[in-house]
mmCIF file as Biopython writes it, N, C-alpha, C and O atoms, coordinates in Angstrom:
data_model
#
loop_
_atom_site.group_PDB
_atom_site.id
_atom_site.type_symbol
_atom_site.label_atom_id
_atom_site.label_alt_id
_atom_site.label_comp_id
_atom_site.label_asym_id
_atom_site.label_entity_id
_atom_site.label_seq_id
_atom_site.pdbx_PDB_ins_code
_atom_site.Cartn_x
_atom_site.Cartn_y
_atom_site.Cartn_z
_atom_site.occupancy
_atom_site.B_iso_or_equiv
_atom_site.auth_seq_id
_atom_site.auth_asym_id
_atom_site.pdbx_PDB_model_num
ATOM 1   N N  . MET A ? 1  ? 8.782   -31.980 33.134  1.0 0.0 1  A 1 
ATOM 2   C CA . MET A ? 1  ? 9.528   -32.068 34.286  1.0 0.0 1  A 1 
ATOM 3   C C  . MET A ? 1  ? 8.538   -32.152 35.504  1.0 0.0 1  A 1 
ATOM 4   O O  . MET A ? 1  ? 7.584   -31.388 35.654  1.0 0.0 1  A 1 
ATOM 5   N N  . ASN A ? 2  ? 8.864   -33.121 36.309  1.0 0.0 2  A 1 
ATOM 6   C CA . ASN A ? 2  ? 7.963   -33.313 37.592  1.0 0.0 2  A 1 
ATOM 7   C C  . ASN A ? 2  ? 8.491   -32.360 38.721  1.0 0.0 2  A 1 
ATOM 8   O O  . ASN A ? 2  ? 9.581   -32.589 39.246  1.0 0.0 2  A 1 
ATOM 9   N N  . VAL A ? 3  ? 7.686   -31.246 39.111  1.0 0.0 3  A 1 
ATOM 10  C CA . VAL A ? 3  ? 8.098   -30.397 40.235  1.0 0.0 3  A 1 
ATOM 11  C C  . VAL A ? 3  ? 8.184   -31.012 41.356  1.0 0.0 3  A 1 
ATOM 12  O O  . VAL A ? 3  ? 8.997   -30.642 42.202  1.0 0.0 3  A 1 
ATOM 13  N N  . GLU A ? 4  ? 7.274   -32.163 41.575  1.0 0.0 4  A 1 
ATOM 14  C CA . GLU A ? 4  ? 7.398   -32.810 42.967  1.0 0.0 4  A 1 
ATOM 15  C C  . GLU A ? 4  ? 8.885   -33.436 43.352  1.0 0.0 4  A 1 
ATOM 16  O O  . GLU A ? 4  ? 9.254   -33.553 44.521  1.0 0.0 4  A 1 
ATOM 17  N N  . GLU A ? 5  ? 9.617   -33.790 42.309  1.0 0.0 5  A 1 
ATOM 18  C CA . GLU A ? 5  ? 10.821  -34.498 42.439  1.0 0.0 5  A 1 
ATOM 19  C C  . GLU A ? 5  ? 11.929  -33.496 42.678  1.0 0.0 5  A 1 
ATOM 20  O O  . GLU A ? 5  ? 13.018  -33.876 43.110  1.0 0.0 5  A 1 
ATOM 21  N N  . LEU A ? 6  ? 11.675  -32.193 42.402  1.0 0.0 6  A 1 
ATOM 22  C CA . LEU A ? 6  ? 12.917  -31.117 42.592  1.0 0.0 6  A 1 
ATOM 23  C C  . LEU A ? 6  ? 13.105  -30.683 43.908  1.0 0.0 6  A 1 
ATOM 24  O O  . LEU A ? 6  ? 12.137  -30.587 44.663  1.0 0.0 6  A 1 
ATOM 25  N N  . ASN A ? 7  ? 14.277  -30.400 44.282  1.0 0.0 7  A 1 
ATOM 26  C CA . ASN A ? 7  ? 14.710  -30.007 45.633  1.0 0.0 7  A 1 
ATOM 27  C C  . ASN A ? 7  ? 14.273  -28.526 45.594  1.0 0.0 7  A 1 
ATOM 28  O O  . ASN A ? 7  ? 13.780  -28.009 44.591  1.0 0.0 7  A 1 
ATOM 29  N N  . ASP A ? 8  ? 14.506  -27.838 46.845  1.0 0.0 8  A 1 
ATOM 30  C CA . ASP A ? 8  ? 14.286  -26.456 46.927  1.0 0.0 8  A 1 
ATOM 31  C C  . ASP A ? 8  ? 14.900  -25.484 45.895  1.0 0.0 8  A 1 
ATOM 32  O O  . ASP A ? 8  ? 14.329  -24.546 45.339  1.0 0.0 8  A 1 
ATOM 33  N N  . GLU A ? 9  ? 16.390  -25.962 45.728  1.0 0.0 9  A 1 
ATOM 34  C CA . GLU A ? 9  ? 17.198  -25.104 44.833  1.0 0.0 9  A 1 
ATOM 35  C C  . GLU A ? 9  ? 16.746  -25.250 43.480  1.0 0.0 9  A 1 
ATOM 36  O O  . GLU A ? 9  ? 16.594  -24.251 42.776  1.0 0.0 9  A 1 
ATOM 37  N N  . GLU A ? 10 ? 16.497  -26.514 43.015  1.0 0.0 10 A 1 
ATOM 38  C CA . GLU A ? 10 ? 16.036  -26.839 41.651  1.0 0.0 10 A 1 
ATOM 39  C C  . GLU A ? 10 ? 14.634  -26.024 41.182  1.0 0.0 10 A 1 
ATOM 40  O O  . GLU A ? 10 ? 14.448  -25.468 40.100  1.0 0.0 10 A 1 
ATOM 41  N N  . LEU A ? 11 ? 13.725  -26.118 42.298  1.0 0.0 11 A 1 
ATOM 42  C CA . LEU A ? 11 ? 12.544  -25.401 42.327  1.0 0.0 11 A 1 
ATOM 43  C C  . LEU A ? 11 ? 12.407  -24.012 42.409  1.0 0.0 11 A 1 
ATOM 44  O O  . LEU A ? 11 ? 11.384  -23.461 42.002  1.0 0.0 11 A 1 
ATOM 45  N N  . GLN A ? 12 ? 13.344  -23.394 42.898  1.0 0.0 12 A 1 
ATOM 46  C CA . GLN A ? 12 ? 13.673  -21.893 43.076  1.0 0.0 12 A 1 
ATOM 47  C C  . GLN A ? 12 ? 14.077  -21.718 41.504  1.0 0.0 12 A 1 
ATOM 48  O O  . GLN A ? 12 ? 13.479  -20.881 40.829  1.0 0.0 12 A 1 
ATOM 49  N N  . ALA A ? 13 ? 15.045  -22.480 40.973  1.0 0.0 13 A 1 
ATOM 50  C CA . ALA A ? 13 ? 15.551  -22.112 39.554  1.0 0.0 13 A 1 
ATOM 51  C C  . ALA A ? 13 ? 14.607  -22.185 38.696  1.0 0.0 13 A 1 
ATOM 52  O O  . ALA A ? 13 ? 14.524  -21.249 37.901  1.0 0.0 13 A 1 
ATOM 53  N N  . GLU A ? 14 ? 13.638  -23.289 38.601  1.0 0.0 14 A 1 
ATOM 54  C CA . GLU A ? 14 ? 12.655  -23.271 37.640  1.0 0.0 14 A 1 
ATOM 55  C C  . GLU A ? 14 ? 11.604  -22.225 37.823  1.0 0.0 14 A 1 
ATOM 56  O O  . GLU A ? 14 ? 11.008  -21.777 36.843  1.0 0.0 14 A 1 
ATOM 57  N N  . LEU A ? 15 ? 11.337  -21.794 39.105  1.0 0.0 15 A 1 
ATOM 58  C CA . LEU A ? 15 ? 10.567  -20.731 39.269  1.0 0.0 15 A 1 
ATOM 59  C C  . LEU A ? 15 ? 10.973  -19.119 38.654  1.0 0.0 15 A 1 
ATOM 60  O O  . LEU A ? 15 ? 10.243  -18.222 38.231  1.0 0.0 15 A 1 
ATOM 61  N N  . ALA A ? 16 ? 12.302  -19.196 38.798  1.0 0.0 16 A 1 
ATOM 62  C CA . ALA A ? 16 ? 13.004  -17.934 38.352  1.0 0.0 16 A 1 
ATOM 63  C C  . ALA A ? 16 ? 13.031  -18.031 36.762  1.0 0.0 16 A 1 
ATOM 64  O O  . ALA A ? 16 ? 12.874  -17.029 36.064  1.0 0.0 16 A 1 
ATOM 65  N N  . ARG A ? 17 ? 13.230  -19.232 36.262  1.0 0.0 17 A 1 
ATOM 66  C CA . ARG A ? 17 ? 12.988  -19.312 34.575  1.0 0.0 17 A 1 
ATOM 67  C C  . ARG A ? 17 ? 11.564  -18.859 33.974  1.0 0.0 17 A 1 
ATOM 68  O O  . ARG A ? 17 ? 11.215  -18.122 33.052  1.0 0.0 17 A 1 
ATOM 69  N N  . LEU A ? 18 ? 10.914  -19.649 34.929  1.0 0.0 18 A 1 
ATOM 70  C CA . LEU A ? 18 ? 9.444   -19.400 34.396  1.0 0.0 18 A 1 
ATOM 71  C C  . LEU A ? 18 ? 8.871   -17.974 34.553  1.0 0.0 18 A 1 
ATOM 72  O O  . LEU A ? 18 ? 8.003   -17.526 33.804  1.0 0.0 18 A 1 
ATOM 73  N N  . LYS A ? 19 ? 9.498   -17.203 35.724  1.0 0.0 19 A 1 
ATOM 74  C CA . LYS A ? 19 ? 9.140   -15.790 35.678  1.0 0.0 19 A 1 
ATOM 75  C C  . LYS A ? 19 ? 9.846   -15.030 34.800  1.0 0.0 19 A 1 
ATOM 76  O O  . LYS A ? 19 ? 9.343   -13.973 34.418  1.0 0.0 19 A 1 
ATOM 77  N N  . GLN A ? 20 ? 10.911  -15.363 34.408  1.0 0.0 20 A 1 
ATOM 78  C CA . GLN A ? 20 ? 11.552  -14.704 33.348  1.0 0.0 20 A 1 
ATOM 79  C C  . GLN A ? 20 ? 10.831  -14.950 32.012  1.0 0.0 20 A 1 
ATOM 80  O O  . GLN A ? 20 ? 10.650  -13.999 31.251  1.0 0.0 20 A 1 
ATOM 81  N N  . GLN A ? 21 ? 10.474  -16.005 31.741  1.0 0.0 21 A 1 
ATOM 82  C CA . GLN A ? 21 ? 9.634   -16.309 30.466  1.0 0.0 21 A 1 
ATOM 83  C C  . GLN A ? 21 ? 8.535   -15.696 30.391  1.0 0.0 21 A 1 
ATOM 84  O O  . GLN A ? 21 ? 8.129   -15.308 29.295  1.0 0.0 21 A 1 
ATOM 85  N N  . PHE A ? 22 ? 7.781   -15.468 31.624  1.0 0.0 22 A 1 
ATOM 86  C CA . PHE A ? 22 ? 6.429   -14.763 31.617  1.0 0.0 22 A 1 
ATOM 87  C C  . PHE A ? 22 ? 6.755   -13.042 31.369  1.0 0.0 22 A 1 
ATOM 88  O O  . PHE A ? 22 ? 6.084   -12.292 30.660  1.0 0.0 22 A 1 
ATOM 89  N N  . GLU A ? 23 ? 7.910   -12.699 32.123  1.0 0.0 23 A 1 
ATOM 90  C CA . GLU A ? 23 ? 8.013   -11.158 31.917  1.0 0.0 23 A 1 
ATOM 91  C C  . GLU A ? 23 ? 8.405   -10.914 30.437  1.0 0.0 23 A 1 
ATOM 92  O O  . GLU A ? 23 ? 7.917   -9.961  29.830  1.0 0.0 23 A 1 
ATOM 93  N N  . HIS A ? 24 ? 9.326   -11.808 29.820  1.0 0.0 24 A 1 
ATOM 94  C CA . HIS A ? 24 ? 9.569   -11.514 28.523  1.0 0.0 24 A 1 
ATOM 95  C C  . HIS A ? 24 ? 8.200   -11.543 27.525  1.0 0.0 24 A 1 
ATOM 96  O O  . HIS A ? 24 ? 7.922   -10.676 26.698  1.0 0.0 24 A 1 
ATOM 97  N N  . SER A ? 25 ? 7.539   -12.576 27.772  1.0 0.0 25 A 1 
ATOM 98  C CA . SER A ? 25 ? 6.145   -12.625 26.970  1.0 0.0 25 A 1 
ATOM 99  C C  . SER A ? 25 ? 5.422   -11.387 27.129  1.0 0.0 25 A 1 
ATOM 100 O O  . SER A ? 25 ? 4.970   -10.789 26.153  1.0 0.0 25 A 1 
ATOM 101 N N  . ALA A ? 26 ? 5.286   -10.955 28.367  1.0 0.0 26 A 1 
ATOM 102 C CA . ALA A ? 26 ? 4.501   -9.602  28.730  1.0 0.0 26 A 1 
ATOM 103 C C  . ALA A ? 26 ? 4.944   -8.579  28.031  1.0 0.0 26 A 1 
ATOM 104 O O  . ALA A ? 26 ? 4.122   -7.893  27.424  1.0 0.0 26 A 1 
ATOM 105 N N  . ALA A ? 27 ? 6.341   -8.267  27.973  1.0 0.0 27 A 1 
ATOM 106 C CA . ALA A ? 27 ? 7.167   -7.411  27.306  1.0 0.0 27 A 1 
ATOM 107 C C  . ALA A ? 27 ? 6.712   -7.338  25.986  1.0 0.0 27 A 1 
ATOM 108 O O  . ALA A ? 27 ? 6.249   -6.296  25.521  1.0 0.0 27 A 1 
ATOM 109 N N  . GLN A ? 28 ? 6.821   -8.459  25.305  1.0 0.0 28 A 1 
ATOM 110 C CA . GLN A ? 28 ? 6.659   -8.591  23.839  1.0 0.0 28 A 1 
ATOM 111 C C  . GLN A ? 28 ? 4.976   -8.246  23.581  1.0 0.0 28 A 1 
ATOM 112 O O  . GLN A ? 28 ? 4.665   -7.595  22.584  1.0 0.0 28 A 1 
ATOM 113 N N  . GLU A ? 29 ? 4.056   -8.663  24.420  1.0 0.0 29 A 1 
ATOM 114 C CA . GLU A ? 29 ? 2.694   -8.086  24.379  1.0 0.0 29 A 1 
ATOM 115 C C  . GLU A ? 29 ? 2.658   -6.725  24.408  1.0 0.0 29 A 1 
ATOM 116 O O  . GLU A ? 29 ? 1.962   -6.216  23.530  1.0 0.0 29 A 1 
ATOM 117 N N  . ASP A ? 30 ? 3.240   -5.948  25.208  1.0 0.0 30 A 1 
ATOM 118 C CA . ASP A ? 30 ? 3.284   -4.673  25.581  1.0 0.0 30 A 1 
ATOM 119 C C  . ASP A ? 30 ? 3.847   -4.055  24.382  1.0 0.0 30 A 1 
ATOM 120 O O  . ASP A ? 30 ? 3.270   -3.075  23.912  1.0 0.0 30 A 1 
ATOM 121 N N  . ALA A ? 31 ? 4.937   -4.525  23.817  1.0 0.0 31 A 1 
ATOM 122 C CA . ALA A ? 31 ? 5.443   -3.870  22.555  1.0 0.0 31 A 1 
ATOM 123 C C  . ALA A ? 31 ? 4.690   -4.038  21.344  1.0 0.0 31 A 1 
ATOM 124 O O  . ALA A ? 31 ? 4.789   -3.282  20.377  1.0 0.0 31 A 1 
ATOM 125 N N  . SER A ? 32 ? 3.763   -5.266  21.425  1.0 0.0 32 A 1 
ATOM 126 C CA . SER A ? 32 ? 3.060   -5.404  20.160  1.0 0.0 32 A 1 
ATOM 127 C C  . SER A ? 32 ? 1.763   -4.314  20.235  1.0 0.0 32 A 1 
ATOM 128 O O  . SER A ? 32 ? 1.390   -3.639  19.276  1.0 0.0 32 A 1 
ATOM 129 N N  . ALA A ? 33 ? 1.220   -4.294  21.448  1.0 0.0 33 A 1 
ATOM 130 C CA . ALA A ? 33 ? 0.303   -3.384  21.839  1.0 0.0 33 A 1 
ATOM 131 C C  . ALA A ? 33 ? 0.549   -1.845  21.321  1.0 0.0 33 A 1 
ATOM 132 O O  . ALA A ? 33 ? -0.241  -1.149  20.682  1.0 0.0 33 A 1 
ATOM 133 N N  . GLN A ? 34 ? 1.784   -1.533  21.749  1.0 0.0 34 A 1 
ATOM 134 C CA . GLN A ? 34 ? 2.138   -0.193  21.509  1.0 0.0 34 A 1 
ATOM 135 C C  . GLN A ? 34 ? 2.436   -0.023  19.933  1.0 0.0 34 A 1 
ATOM 136 O O  . GLN A ? 34 ? 2.125   1.041   19.397  1.0 0.0 34 A 1 
ATOM 137 N N  . THR A ? 35 ? 2.947   -0.906  19.292  1.0 0.0 35 A 1 
ATOM 138 C CA . THR A ? 35 ? 3.174   -1.058  17.800  1.0 0.0 35 A 1 
ATOM 139 C C  . THR A ? 35 ? 1.702   -0.822  16.995  1.0 0.0 35 A 1 
ATOM 140 O O  . THR A ? 35 ? 1.515   -0.036  16.066  1.0 0.0 35 A 1 
ATOM 141 N N  . ASN A ? 36 ? 0.770   -1.673  17.581  1.0 0.0 36 A 1 
ATOM 142 C CA . ASN A ? 36 ? -0.543  -1.476  16.985  1.0 0.0 36 A 1 
ATOM 143 C C  . ASN A ? 36 ? -1.257  -0.054  17.030  1.0 0.0 36 A 1 
ATOM 144 O O  . ASN A ? 36 ? -1.856  0.522   16.122  1.0 0.0 36 A 1 
ATOM 145 N N  . GLN A ? 37 ? -1.020  0.363   18.385  1.0 0.0 37 A 1 
ATOM 146 C CA . GLN A ? 37 ? -1.444  1.893   18.612  1.0 0.0 37 A 1 
ATOM 147 C C  . GLN A ? 37 ? -0.873  2.577   17.737  1.0 0.0 37 A 1 
ATOM 148 O O  . GLN A ? 37 ? -1.652  3.090   16.935  1.0 0.0 37 A 1 
ATOM 149 N N  . LEU A ? 38 ? 0.487   2.841   17.540  1.0 0.0 38 A 1 
ATOM 150 C CA . LEU A ? 38 ? 1.169   3.639   16.958  1.0 0.0 38 A 1 
ATOM 151 C C  . LEU A ? 38 ? 0.817   3.480   15.308  1.0 0.0 38 A 1 
ATOM 152 O O  . LEU A ? 38 ? 0.729   4.442   14.545  1.0 0.0 38 A 1 
ATOM 153 N N  . TYR A ? 39 ? 0.650   2.193   14.955  1.0 0.0 39 A 1 
ATOM 154 C CA . TYR A ? 39 ? 0.080   2.142   13.412  1.0 0.0 39 A 1 
ATOM 155 C C  . TYR A ? 39 ? -1.270  2.632   13.170  1.0 0.0 39 A 1 
ATOM 156 O O  . TYR A ? 39 ? -1.532  3.180   12.100  1.0 0.0 39 A 1 
ATOM 157 N N  . SER A ? 40 ? -2.199  2.470   14.135  1.0 0.0 40 A 1 
ATOM 158 C CA . SER A ? 40 ? -3.494  2.964   14.136  1.0 0.0 40 A 1 
ATOM 159 C C  . SER A ? 40 ? -3.456  4.520   13.838  1.0 0.0 40 A 1 
ATOM 160 O O  . SER A ? 40 ? -4.103  5.004   12.909  1.0 0.0 40 A 1 
ATOM 161 N N  . GLU A ? 41 ? -2.619  5.309   14.724  1.0 0.0 41 A 1 
ATOM 162 C CA . GLU A ? 41 ? -2.565  6.736   14.726  1.0 0.0 41 A 1 
ATOM 163 C C  . GLU A ? 41 ? -1.917  7.085   13.385  1.0 0.0 41 A 1 
ATOM 164 O O  . GLU A ? 41 ? -2.297  8.121   12.840  1.0 0.0 41 A 1 
ATOM 165 N N  . PHE A ? 42 ? -1.083  6.419   12.857  1.0 0.0 42 A 1 
ATOM 166 C CA . PHE A ? 42 ? -0.488  6.463   11.538  1.0 0.0 42 A 1 
ATOM 167 C C  . PHE A ? 42 ? -1.684  6.562   10.437  1.0 0.0 42 A 1 
ATOM 168 O O  . PHE A ? 42 ? -1.906  7.458   9.622   1.0 0.0 42 A 1 
ATOM 169 N N  . VAL A ? 43 ? -2.359  5.382   10.672  1.0 0.0 43 A 1 
ATOM 170 C CA . VAL A ? 43 ? -3.469  5.438   9.550   1.0 0.0 43 A 1 
ATOM 171 C C  . VAL A ? 43 ? -4.375  6.366   9.494   1.0 0.0 43 A 1 
ATOM 172 O O  . VAL A ? 43 ? -4.750  6.853   8.428   1.0 0.0 43 A 1 
ATOM 173 N N  . ARG A ? 44 ? -4.897  6.764   10.832  1.0 0.0 44 A 1 
ATOM 174 C CA . ARG A ? 44 ? -5.654  8.308   11.107  1.0 0.0 44 A 1 
ATOM 175 C C  . ARG A ? 44 ? -5.114  9.364   10.524  1.0 0.0 44 A 1 
ATOM 176 O O  . ARG A ? 44 ? -5.787  10.158  9.868   1.0 0.0 44 A 1 
ATOM 177 N N  . ALA A ? 45 ? -3.743  9.483   10.722  1.0 0.0 45 A 1 
ATOM 178 C CA . ALA A ? 45 ? -3.174  10.719  10.072  1.0 0.0 45 A 1 
ATOM 179 C C  . ALA A ? 45 ? -3.050  10.791  8.708   1.0 0.0 45 A 1 
ATOM 180 O O  . ALA A ? 45 ? -3.139  11.821  8.040   1.0 0.0 45 A 1 
ATOM 181 N N  . ARG A ? 46 ? -2.799  9.444   8.220   1.0 0.0 46 A 1 
ATOM 182 C CA . ARG A ? 46 ? -2.589  9.370   6.556   1.0 0.0 46 A 1 
ATOM 183 C C  . ARG A ? 46 ? -3.856  9.481   6.118   1.0 0.0 46 A 1 
ATOM 184 O O  . ARG A ? 46 ? -3.919  10.095  5.053   1.0 0.0 46 A 1 
ATOM 185 N N  . ASN A ? 47 ? -5.086  9.045   6.627   1.0 0.0 47 A 1 
ATOM 186 C CA . ASN A ? 47 ? -6.375  9.224   5.956   1.0 0.0 47 A 1 
ATOM 187 C C  . ASN A ? 47 ? -6.672  10.663  6.013   1.0 0.0 47 A 1 
ATOM 188 O O  . ASN A ? 47 ? -7.070  11.207  4.983   1.0 0.0 47 A 1 
ATOM 189 N N  . GLU A ? 48 ? -6.512  11.420  7.214   1.0 0.0 48 A 1 
ATOM 190 C CA . GLU A ? 48 ? -6.832  12.821  7.347   1.0 0.0 48 A 1 
ATOM 191 C C  . GLU A ? 48 ? -6.059  13.562  6.315   1.0 0.0 48 A 1 
ATOM 192 O O  . GLU A ? 48 ? -6.672  14.442  5.709   1.0 0.0 48 A 1 
ATOM 193 N N  . ALA A ? 49 ? -4.827  13.352  6.020   1.0 0.0 49 A 1 
ATOM 194 C CA . ALA A ? 49 ? -4.060  13.935  5.132   1.0 0.0 49 A 1 
ATOM 195 C C  . ALA A ? 49 ? -4.495  13.938  3.675   1.0 0.0 49 A 1 
ATOM 196 O O  . ALA A ? 49 ? -4.442  14.957  2.987   1.0 0.0 49 A 1 
ATOM 197 N N  . ILE A ? 50 ? -5.024  12.506  3.131   1.0 0.0 50 A 1 
ATOM 198 C CA . ILE A ? 50 ? -5.599  12.397  1.939   1.0 0.0 50 A 1 
ATOM 199 C C  . ILE A ? 50 ? -6.846  13.074  1.828   1.0 0.0 50 A 1 
ATOM 200 O O  . ILE A ? 50 ? -7.031  13.748  0.815   1.0 0.0 50 A 1 
ATOM 201 N N  . ARG A ? 51 ? -7.942  12.994  2.906   1.0 0.0 51 A 1 
ATOM 202 C CA . ARG A ? 51 ? -8.910  13.660  2.833   1.0 0.0 51 A 1 
ATOM 203 C C  . ARG A ? 51 ? -8.722  15.121  2.640   1.0 0.0 51 A 1 
ATOM 204 O O  . ARG A ? 51 ? -9.522  15.680  1.889   1.0 0.0 51 A 1 
ATOM 205 N N  . ARG A ? 52 ? -7.791  15.822  3.201   1.0 0.0 52 A 1 
ATOM 206 C CA . ARG A ? 52 ? -7.449  17.198  2.997   1.0 0.0 52 A 1 
ATOM 207 C C  . ARG A ? 52 ? -7.017  17.267  1.621   1.0 0.0 52 A 1 
ATOM 208 O O  . ARG A ? 52 ? -7.682  18.072  0.968   1.0 0.0 52 A 1 
ATOM 209 N N  . LEU A ? 53 ? -6.222  16.747  1.060   1.0 0.0 53 A 1 
ATOM 210 C CA . LEU A ? 53 ? -5.804  16.786  -0.302  1.0 0.0 53 A 1 
ATOM 211 C C  . LEU A ? 53 ? -6.931  16.778  -1.369  1.0 0.0 53 A 1 
ATOM 212 O O  . LEU A ? 53 ? -6.980  17.444  -2.403  1.0 0.0 53 A 1 
ATOM 213 N N  . ILE A ? 54 ? -7.852  15.850  -0.877  1.0 0.0 54 A 1 
ATOM 214 C CA . ILE A ? 54 ? -8.848  15.764  -1.923  1.0 0.0 54 A 1 
ATOM 215 C C  . ILE A ? 54 ? -9.896  17.111  -1.711  1.0 0.0 54 A 1 
ATOM 216 O O  . ILE A ? 54 ? -10.475 17.638  -2.660  1.0 0.0 54 A 1 
ATOM 217 N N  . GLN A ? 55 ? -10.004 17.486  -0.543  1.0 0.0 55 A 1 
ATOM 218 C CA . GLN A ? 55 ? -10.712 18.684  -0.483  1.0 0.0 55 A 1 
ATOM 219 C C  . GLN A ? 55 ? -10.220 19.847  -1.223  1.0 0.0 55 A 1 
ATOM 220 O O  . GLN A ? 55 ? -10.910 20.699  -1.783  1.0 0.0 55 A 1 
ATOM 221 N N  . ARG A ? 56 ? -8.750  19.768  -1.148  1.0 0.0 56 A 1 
ATOM 222 C CA . ARG A ? 56 ? -8.116  20.965  -1.823  1.0 0.0 56 A 1 
ATOM 223 C C  . ARG A ? 56 ? -8.254  20.948  -3.334  1.0 0.0 56 A 1 
ATOM 224 O O  . ARG A ? 56 ? -8.561  21.941  -3.994  1.0 0.0 56 A 1 
ATOM 225 N N  . SER A ? 57 ? -8.018  19.808  -3.804  1.0 0.0 57 A 1 
ATOM 226 C CA . SER A ? 57 ? -8.020  19.527  -5.345  1.0 0.0 57 A 1 
ATOM 227 C C  . SER A ? 57 ? -9.654  19.515  -5.780  1.0 0.0 57 A 1 
ATOM 228 O O  . SER A ? 57 ? -9.965  19.592  -6.969  1.0 0.0 57 A 1 
ATOM 229 N N  . ASP A ? 58 ? -10.552 19.425  -4.835  1.0 0.0 58 A 1 
ATOM 230 C CA . ASP A ? 58 ? -11.917 19.750  -5.341  1.0 0.0 58 A 1 
ATOM 231 C C  . ASP A ? 58 ? -12.171 21.337  -5.424  1.0 0.0 58 A 1 
ATOM 232 O O  . ASP A ? 58 ? -13.011 21.806  -6.191  1.0 0.0 58 A 1 
ATOM 233 N N  . ALA A ? 59 ? -11.434 22.067  -4.632  1.0 0.0 59 A 1 
ATOM 234 C CA . ALA A ? 59 ? -11.730 23.349  -4.505  1.0 0.0 59 A 1 
ATOM 235 C C  . ALA A ? 59 ? -11.063 24.167  -5.770  1.0 0.0 59 A 1 
ATOM 236 O O  . ALA A ? 59 ? -11.476 25.286  -6.074  1.0 0.0 59 A 1 
ATOM 237 N N  . LEU A ? 60 ? -10.157 23.611  -6.372  1.0 0.0 60 A 1 
ATOM 238 C CA . LEU A ? 60 ? -9.381  24.048  -7.502  1.0 0.0 60 A 1 
ATOM 239 C C  . LEU A ? 60 ? -10.407 24.461  -8.606  1.0 0.0 60 A 1 
ATOM 240 O O  . LEU A ? 60 ? -11.472 23.868  -8.781  1.0 0.0 60 A 1 
ATOM 241 N N  . PRO A ? 61 ? -10.027 25.425  -9.257  1.0 0.0 61 A 1 
ATOM 242 C CA . PRO A ? 61 ? -10.987 25.737  -10.366 1.0 0.0 61 A 1 
ATOM 243 C C  . PRO A ? 61 ? -10.846 24.827  -11.618 1.0 0.0 61 A 1 
ATOM 244 O O  . PRO A ? 61 ? -9.796  24.260  -11.921 1.0 0.0 61 A 1 
ATOM 245 N N  . SER A ? 62 ? -11.938 24.749  -12.274 1.0 0.0 62 A 1 
ATOM 246 C CA . SER A ? 62 ? -11.837 23.673  -13.258 1.0 0.0 62 A 1 
ATOM 247 C C  . SER A ? 62 ? -10.750 23.938  -14.276 1.0 0.0 62 A 1 
ATOM 248 O O  . SER A ? 62 ? -10.554 25.123  -14.546 1.0 0.0 62 A 1 
ATOM 249 N N  . GLY A ? 63 ? -9.960  22.960  -14.928 1.0 0.0 63 A 1 
ATOM 250 C CA . GLY A ? 63 ? -9.031  23.261  -16.045 1.0 0.0 63 A 1 
ATOM 251 C C  . GLY A ? 63 ? -7.785  23.573  -15.417 1.0 0.0 63 A 1 
ATOM 252 O O  . GLY A ? 63 ? -6.886  23.902  -16.191 1.0 0.0 63 A 1 
ATOM 253 N N  . GLU A ? 64 ? -7.498  23.545  -14.085 1.0 0.0 64 A 1 
ATOM 254 C CA . GLU A ? 64 ? -6.293  23.784  -13.462 1.0 0.0 64 A 1 
ATOM 255 C C  . GLU A ? 64 ? -5.587  22.570  -13.075 1.0 0.0 64 A 1 
ATOM 256 O O  . GLU A ? 64 ? -4.497  22.644  -12.509 1.0 0.0 64 A 1 
#
């Protein structure tokens, strides 16, 4: 698309379309970053739970 050939109305419509596309892309990036953060927190919590379970099992008397 050659923007030099667009009239003001067409240019405004193209700008609005590009703005909406940018905002949608930015929202997807935010959601992805949030998902990554939540997954990282989940992995840390899971690893801590595993570590505690191992500590408890190590503390059990032998033969039990």
